[in-house]
VOBAGU-64592 format. One line per field, with one value per residue (C-alpha): x, y, z; residue number from 0; residue in three letters. Coordinates in pm, 1 decimal. Layout:
<sites>
xx	[X  ...]
yy	[Y  ...]
zz	[Z  ...]
nr	[NUM  ...]
rest	[Ala  ...]
</sites>
This chain:
<sites>
xx	[-4409.6  -4217.3  -4064.9  -4201.8  -3937.6  -3939.3  -3758.6  -3703.6  -3917.3  -3723.8  -4030.8  -4247.4  -3955.0  -4109.1  -4060.6  -4289.1  -4349.7  -4181.7  -4445.1  -4334.9  -4530.3  -4626.2  -4361.7  -4088.5  -4194.4  -4188.9  -3846.4  -3701.7  -3846.4  -3688.5  -3360.3  -3354.7  -3446.4  -3173.3  -2912.7  -3007.1  -2984.5  -2651.6  -2503.4  -2629.3  -2474.4  -2146.7  -2146.3  -2214.8  -1942.6  -1684.3  -1796.3  -1772.6  -1453.0  -1243.3  -1375.5  -1435.8  -1714.8  -1634.8  -1740.0  -1512.6  -1225.8  -1275.4  -1285.6  -967.6  -791.0  -910.8  -792.8  -451.9  -429.4  -531.1  -258.4  -2.4  -108.2  -99.3  259.5  353.7  184.9  331.0  677.1  615.7  501.5  821.4  1031.8  837.5  890.1  1265.6  1262.5  1061.4  1313.4  1595.0  1413.8  1357.3  1725.7  1837.8  1590.7  1710.6  2082.2  2157.6  1899.1  1812.4  2176.4  2260.9  2003.6  2085.0  1733.0  1628.9  1537.4  1171.5  1102.0  1026.4  701.7  585.4  681.7  488.6  187.8  -150.3  -25.4  -190.3  -480.3  -822.5  -861.3  -915.5  -906.9  -1194.9  -1386.1  -1102.3  -1113.0  -1306.2  -1179.2  -939.4  -686.0  -754.5  -394.3  -268.2  -528.5  -465.5  -85.4  -115.4  -361.6  -127.3  168.6  -33.0  -160.8  189.7  337.5  57.1  114.0  491.2  448.9  224.2  473.1  764.2  582.4  531.3  897.3  1007.9  782.9  972.3  1312.4  1209.9  1117.3  1453.4  1630.9  1455.3  1563.5  1914.7  2077.6  1893.4  1972.3  2344.9  2351.6  2180.7  2380.9  2673.5  2983.4  3243.0  3428.7  3257.6  3592.7  3834.8  4172.3  4356.5  4161.2  4179.5  4460.9  4369.8  4095.4  4130.9  3871.7  3694.9  3364.1  3338.4  3430.2  3662.1  3778.1  3560.2  3793.5  3591.8  3485.0  3778.9  3554.9  3501.5  3192.9  3059.0  3152.3  2878.0  3071.6  3413.0  3595.0  3770.2  4029.3  4044.0  4094.3  3795.0  3606.3  3696.8  3407.4  3189.4  3040.9  2722.0  2810.5  2495.6  2187.3  1907.8  1699.9  1804.6  1570.6  1742.3  1952.3  2029.9  2223.7  2347.9  2632.5  2583.8  2644.2  2694.3  2681.7  2570.5  2458.9  2292.0  2095.2  2032.5  1781.3  1944.0  1653.8  1659.4  1692.7  2006.5  2065.9  2390.5  2484.3  2739.9  2818.8  3025.4  2987.3  3088.3  2844.3  2554.6  2529.7  2184.7  1846.7  1590.8  1393.2  1653.4  1736.5  2112.0  2336.4  2639.4  2951.8  2756.9  2895.7  2644.5  2851.5  3192.2  3406.7  3394.0  3427.4  3080.7  2919.5  3113.6  3438.6  3810.6  3927.2  3797.2  3672.5  3374.2  3181.0  3028.0  2774.1  2604.1  2269.4  2089.6  1732.8  1776.2  2098.1  2449.4  2686.7  3058.0  3113.6  3442.7  3237.4  3106.8  3427.2  3463.2  3460.8  3757.8  3981.4  4193.8  4173.3  4507.1  4392.6  4068.0  4251.0  4483.0  4187.8  4018.5  4335.1  4364.9  4003.4  4086.8  4344.5  4197.2  4207.0  4039.0  3747.3  3729.0  3370.4]
yy	[-13396.7  -13590.0  -13922.3  -14234.4  -14430.4  -14804.5  -15055.0  -15431.6  -15636.8  -15957.2  -16128.1  -16085.3  -16066.6  -15764.2  -15387.4  -15185.6  -14813.6  -14604.3  -14407.6  -14131.2  -14025.0  -13660.9  -13633.5  -13764.7  -13528.3  -13234.0  -13336.6  -13360.9  -13022.4  -12850.5  -13034.4  -12911.6  -12559.1  -12554.4  -12685.9  -12423.2  -12142.9  -12274.2  -12305.7  -11959.1  -11810.5  -11990.5  -11862.2  -11503.9  -11527.4  -11649.6  -11395.6  -11095.4  -11197.8  -11342.4  -11178.5  -10811.1  -10673.1  -10457.4  -10151.2  -10247.7  -10311.9  -9963.8  -9811.4  -9995.1  -9863.3  -9511.9  -9542.8  -9668.1  -9370.9  -9130.9  -9272.1  -9235.7  -8875.8  -8808.4  -8932.8  -8715.2  -8407.3  -8476.4  -8498.1  -8164.8  -8011.0  -8130.2  -7977.6  -7652.1  -7645.9  -7688.8  -7403.9  -7192.6  -7264.2  -7156.4  -6832.5  -6759.8  -6823.4  -6591.8  -6326.7  -6328.4  -6386.1  -6211.7  -5962.5  -5814.0  -5800.0  -5603.1  -5342.5  -5370.1  -5488.1  -5727.2  -6083.9  -6183.8  -6348.5  -6720.1  -6654.9  -6433.2  -6684.4  -6959.5  -6744.4  -6906.5  -7264.4  -7471.0  -7377.0  -7540.6  -7858.0  -7724.8  -8070.0  -8240.4  -8275.3  -8491.9  -8742.8  -9068.9  -9206.3  -9492.0  -9244.4  -8960.4  -8944.5  -8896.2  -8629.0  -8434.9  -8437.7  -8309.1  -8037.8  -7925.6  -7908.1  -7705.6  -7462.4  -7417.0  -7349.0  -7106.8  -6909.9  -6896.4  -6781.2  -6496.2  -6383.1  -6412.9  -6210.4  -5930.3  -5951.4  -5928.1  -5623.9  -5460.4  -5566.9  -5431.4  -5098.8  -5093.6  -5166.4  -4873.3  -4653.1  -4795.3  -4477.1  -4271.9  -4526.3  -4533.2  -4154.1  -4156.2  -4422.7  -4263.7  -4324.8  -4051.9  -3902.1  -3598.1  -3418.4  -3423.2  -3586.1  -3261.1  -3087.7  -3368.6  -3405.9  -3760.8  -3988.5  -3954.7  -4206.2  -4497.3  -4680.8  -4908.5  -4905.4  -4612.6  -4427.9  -4125.0  -3820.3  -3663.8  -3956.3  -4187.6  -4493.2  -4721.5  -4622.0  -4722.4  -4463.3  -4468.3  -4286.3  -4169.5  -3853.0  -3661.8  -3423.3  -3100.4  -2725.6  -2521.5  -2393.1  -2690.1  -2760.3  -3061.1  -3242.0  -3447.4  -3805.9  -3892.4  -3730.8  -3670.4  -3426.7  -3235.9  -3347.1  -3186.3  -2874.5  -2832.1  -2562.8  -2683.8  -2652.1  -3005.9  -3355.3  -3345.2  -2967.3  -2817.4  -3106.9  -3186.3  -3503.4  -3601.0  -3861.4  -4028.5  -4265.7  -4644.9  -4680.3  -4462.9  -4148.5  -3957.5  -3734.7  -3449.9  -3311.7  -3049.5  -2800.1  -2437.9  -2322.3  -2442.8  -2407.4  -2568.2  -2549.7  -2806.8  -2956.5  -2866.2  -3119.3  -3182.1  -3356.3  -3572.5  -3357.9  -3040.8  -2837.0  -2846.4  -2705.6  -2624.2  -2817.1  -2692.1  -2797.8  -2729.2  -2943.7  -3219.3  -3194.4  -3177.3  -3016.4  -2917.9  -3227.4  -3373.4  -3655.4  -3850.3  -4133.1  -4364.8  -4497.4  -4790.8  -4872.3  -4666.8  -4847.1  -4695.5  -4891.9  -4857.8  -4558.7  -4695.2  -4938.6  -4641.9  -4471.3  -4677.5  -4368.6  -4211.3  -4504.2  -4756.1  -5119.2  -5077.2  -4760.0  -4925.3  -5227.5  -5000.6  -4805.3  -5125.9  -5228.7  -4886.2  -4902.7  -5208.3  -5018.0  -4884.5  -4505.1  -4218.1  -4046.2  -3667.8  -3640.9]
zz	[-6570.2  -6301.0  -6395.7  -6228.5  -6036.4  -5970.3  -5749.4  -5793.0  -5559.1  -5480.7  -5341.2  -5642.6  -5882.0  -6043.7  -6058.7  -5834.0  -5848.1  -5574.5  -5393.9  -5149.0  -4848.7  -4795.1  -4521.4  -4751.1  -5025.7  -4785.4  -4651.8  -5002.6  -5090.5  -4792.7  -4851.5  -5207.1  -5097.6  -4827.4  -5072.2  -5328.6  -5071.9  -4940.4  -5286.0  -5375.1  -5059.8  -5127.8  -5482.4  -5370.7  -5104.0  -5353.7  -5611.1  -5379.1  -5202.4  -5479.8  -5792.2  -5875.6  -6077.3  -6380.3  -6179.5  -5890.5  -6127.6  -6271.3  -5922.2  -5821.3  -6129.4  -6045.2  -5683.8  -5799.5  -6036.6  -5756.3  -5530.5  -5806.8  -5870.8  -5495.6  -5474.1  -5772.0  -5622.5  -5278.7  -5434.9  -5609.5  -5279.0  -5109.6  -5388.1  -5367.4  -4989.7  -5038.3  -5289.3  -5044.4  -4767.6  -5001.4  -5086.1  -4716.6  -4642.1  -4921.1  -4812.4  -4449.5  -4504.6  -4834.7  -4957.6  -4619.8  -4510.3  -4824.3  -4721.7  -4350.9  -4267.0  -3992.8  -4101.2  -4097.7  -3757.6  -3763.1  -3575.5  -3863.0  -4130.9  -3949.5  -3856.7  -3913.0  -3879.0  -3604.1  -3380.0  -3415.8  -3617.8  -3967.3  -4119.3  -3936.5  -4263.6  -4400.6  -4117.1  -4111.1  -4442.3  -4509.7  -4651.5  -4401.3  -4280.5  -4634.5  -4707.9  -4384.0  -4426.5  -4781.6  -4679.0  -4398.9  -4636.5  -4884.9  -4619.3  -4473.2  -4814.6  -4904.5  -4583.0  -4636.3  -4996.3  -4880.4  -4613.5  -4858.4  -5123.6  -4869.5  -4772.4  -5136.1  -5179.4  -4894.2  -5032.6  -5373.7  -5213.3  -5033.3  -5360.9  -5528.2  -5237.8  -5222.4  -5348.8  -5091.8  -4820.3  -4904.0  -4889.2  -4550.1  -4366.6  -4175.1  -4386.3  -4322.6  -4028.2  -3878.9  -3873.1  -4165.8  -4111.4  -4185.2  -3905.7  -3651.4  -3400.5  -3297.4  -3178.9  -2805.0  -2688.9  -2853.1  -2814.1  -2510.8  -2144.2  -2059.2  -1747.4  -1671.7  -1650.5  -1366.7  -1151.3  -1232.0  -1265.2  -1562.1  -1760.8  -2098.1  -2360.3  -2626.1  -2897.4  -3018.8  -2910.4  -3190.3  -3049.4  -3256.4  -3199.5  -3093.1  -3396.9  -3622.0  -3863.2  -3782.0  -4084.1  -4081.8  -4174.8  -4371.3  -4523.3  -4277.6  -4078.7  -3766.9  -3487.5  -3187.4  -3129.7  -2760.3  -2577.0  -2239.3  -1992.5  -1864.8  -1993.5  -2367.7  -2366.2  -2694.8  -2914.1  -3244.1  -3312.2  -3675.5  -3788.5  -4088.4  -4150.4  -4194.8  -3817.5  -3793.7  -3588.0  -3523.5  -3229.4  -3233.7  -2885.8  -2695.8  -2983.6  -2956.8  -3225.7  -3440.8  -3816.9  -3852.5  -3683.0  -3575.5  -3863.9  -4126.7  -4399.3  -4421.7  -4674.7  -4604.3  -4560.7  -4476.1  -4186.2  -3900.9  -3612.1  -3468.1  -3221.6  -2864.1  -2502.4  -2363.8  -2095.8  -1922.5  -2118.0  -2035.3  -2363.6  -2708.4  -2887.4  -3067.4  -2906.4  -3198.1  -3175.6  -3423.6  -3298.9  -3466.9  -3364.1  -3043.8  -2941.7  -2970.4  -3195.3  -3267.7  -3502.5  -3638.9  -3846.6  -4046.4  -4163.4  -4481.9  -4707.4  -4527.5  -4433.3  -4618.8  -4500.7  -4322.7  -4145.7  -4044.4  -3900.5  -3706.3  -3567.7  -3454.7  -3268.2  -3104.4  -2991.5  -2779.9  -2570.4  -2240.4  -2233.3  -2055.7  -2227.5  -2263.4  -2134.6]
nr	[0  1  2  3  4  5  6  7  8  9  10  11  12  13  14  15  16  17  18  19  20  21  22  23  24  25  26  27  28  29  30  31  32  33  34  35  36  37  38  39  40  41  42  43  44  45  46  47  48  49  50  51  52  53  54  55  56  57  58  59  60  61  62  63  64  65  66  67  68  69  70  71  72  73  74  75  76  77  78  79  80  81  82  83  84  85  86  87  88  89  90  91  92  93  94  95  96  97  98  99  100  101  102  103  104  105  106  107  108  109  110  111  112  113  114  115  116  117  118  119  120  121  122  123  124  125  126  127  128  129  130  131  132  133  134  135  136  137  138  139  140  141  142  143  144  145  146  147  148  149  150  151  152  153  154  155  156  157  158  159  160  161  162  163  164  165  166  167  168  169  170  171  172  173  174  175  176  177  178  179  180  181  182  183  184  185  186  187  188  189  190  191  192  193  194  195  196  197  198  199  200  201  202  203  204  205  206  207  208  209  210  211  212  213  214  215  216  217  218  219  220  221  222  223  224  225  226  227  228  229  230  231  232  233  234  235  236  237  238  239  240  241  242  243  244  245  246  247  248  249  250  251  252  253  254  255  256  257  258  259  260  261  262  263  264  265  266  267  268  269  270  271  272  273  274  275  276  277  278  279  280  281  282  283  284  285  286  287  288  289  290  291  292  293  294  295  296  297  298  299  300  301  302  303  304  305  306  307  308  309  310  311  312  313  314  315  316  317  318  319  320  321  322]
rest	[Met  Ala  Arg  Thr  Lys  Tyr  Phe  Phe  Asn  Glu  Lys  Thr  Leu  Ser  Tyr  Asp  Glu  Ile  Lys  Leu  Thr  His  Gly  Gln  Lys  Leu  Phe  Arg  Phe  Phe  Leu  Phe  Leu  Phe  Ser  Ala  Val  Ala  Leu  Thr  Ala  Leu  Phe  Ile  Phe  Ile  Leu  Phe  Asn  Tyr  Phe  Ser  Ser  Pro  Lys  Glu  Leu  Met  Gln  Lys  Arg  Glu  Ile  Ala  Glu  Tyr  Lys  Leu  Gln  Tyr  Arg  Ile  Met  Asn  Asp  Lys  Leu  Asn  Lys  Met  Gln  Lys  Leu  Met  Asn  Glu  Leu  Glu  Tyr  Arg  Asp  Asp  Asn  Ile  Tyr  Arg  Ile  Ile  Phe  Asp  Ala  Glu  Pro  Val  Pro  Lys  Ser  Val  Arg  Glu  Ala  Gly  Ile  Gly  Gly  Val  Asn  Arg  Tyr  Ala  Asn  Leu  Glu  Gly  Tyr  Ser  Glu  Ser  Lys  Met  Leu  Val  Glu  Thr  Ala  Lys  Lys  Leu  Asp  Lys  Leu  Thr  Ser  Glu  Ile  Tyr  Val  Gln  Ser  Lys  Ser  Phe  Asp  Lys  Val  Phe  Ala  Met  Ala  Arg  Asn  Lys  Glu  Lys  Met  Leu  Ala  Ser  Ile  Pro  Ala  Ile  Gln  Pro  Ile  Arg  Asn  Ile  Asp  Met  Arg  Arg  Ile  Ser  Ser  Tyr  Phe  Gly  Tyr  Arg  Ile  Asp  Pro  Phe  Tyr  Lys  Val  Lys  Lys  Phe  His  Glu  Gly  Ile  Asp  Phe  Ser  Ala  Pro  Lys  Gly  Thr  Pro  Val  His  Val  Thr  Gly  Asp  Gly  Arg  Val  Val  Arg  Val  Ile  Arg  Ser  Asn  Arg  Gly  Tyr  Gly  Asn  Glu  Ile  Leu  Val  Asn  Asn  Gly  Tyr  Gly  Tyr  Met  Thr  Arg  Tyr  Ala  His  Leu  Ser  Ala  Phe  Lys  Val  Lys  Lys  Gly  Gln  Ile  Val  Lys  Arg  Gly  Gln  Ile  Ile  Gly  Leu  Val  Gly  Ser  Thr  Gly  Lys  Ser  Thr  Ala  Pro  His  Leu  His  Tyr  Glu  Val  Ile  Lys  Asn  His  His  Pro  Ile  Asn  Pro  Ile  Asp  Phe  Phe  Phe  Asn  Asp  Leu  Thr  Pro  Ala  Glu  Tyr  Ser  Lys  Met  Val  Glu  Leu  Ser  Lys  Ile  Pro  Thr  Gln  Ser  Met  Asp]
</sites>
């Protein structure tokens, strides 16, 4: 029940009851209602902007923990990437060099990275940049691990075949020192004995008497036996495997036939002067991945370090080839 309010009437010197009109009552009602709504709104504003609910506090703690775990995982990813880079470096510059294999191309190691936006589903969030960067790092590392695992499989296979590979790579002189007079022409630009112009000589000429035995310099299979009176004359081409082939030219006789398996040191022919030749000699080539390379780098079984150094110096002196 509402209290009755009075006011002091100075004229009558008595207390009279305060009676409100309907308009005043309505005004007071709406004033009270407006004040209540305003205070409620102010309270809600302060509550939501300066105070957190227990649920929000829990969510904030969870988000802080997620960010901490993200930083820890991101740090681990960076360390794993460094380790991956080290493995790739060792693979290309140590393991593959040991087995004389080409390094894995950078384009292969980075295959599958880029292209269409694979991370569209991670965009639109407050932490999208963080999520996308982490996803990219993880995808890059996953791709590199796959490529590296395949590379190690190949290196492992090469290691298992190392003995066979070492037996196949050219490693001796095709003519024994006791049978050889001299090396008359080296690898590189030399004067052609017939045309008297400088031409690239793709092998080494071993001067030796006609009929001197010619030895295959590494295990392999005979892929060509040619009889000819032109160019290299009678020649034998041996596929030694692992990207290597060896050519033996100007022969006077053959001791093998096409398709025959040969072992290092086996006699495959005899020195001659067939084809374009000025005197009995053996023209010997080492071919790697279809390109001729300097044969003196493959005499390590027959030469001392001093002899090898001397041969390298002699190879730099301009001479005339014998074919």
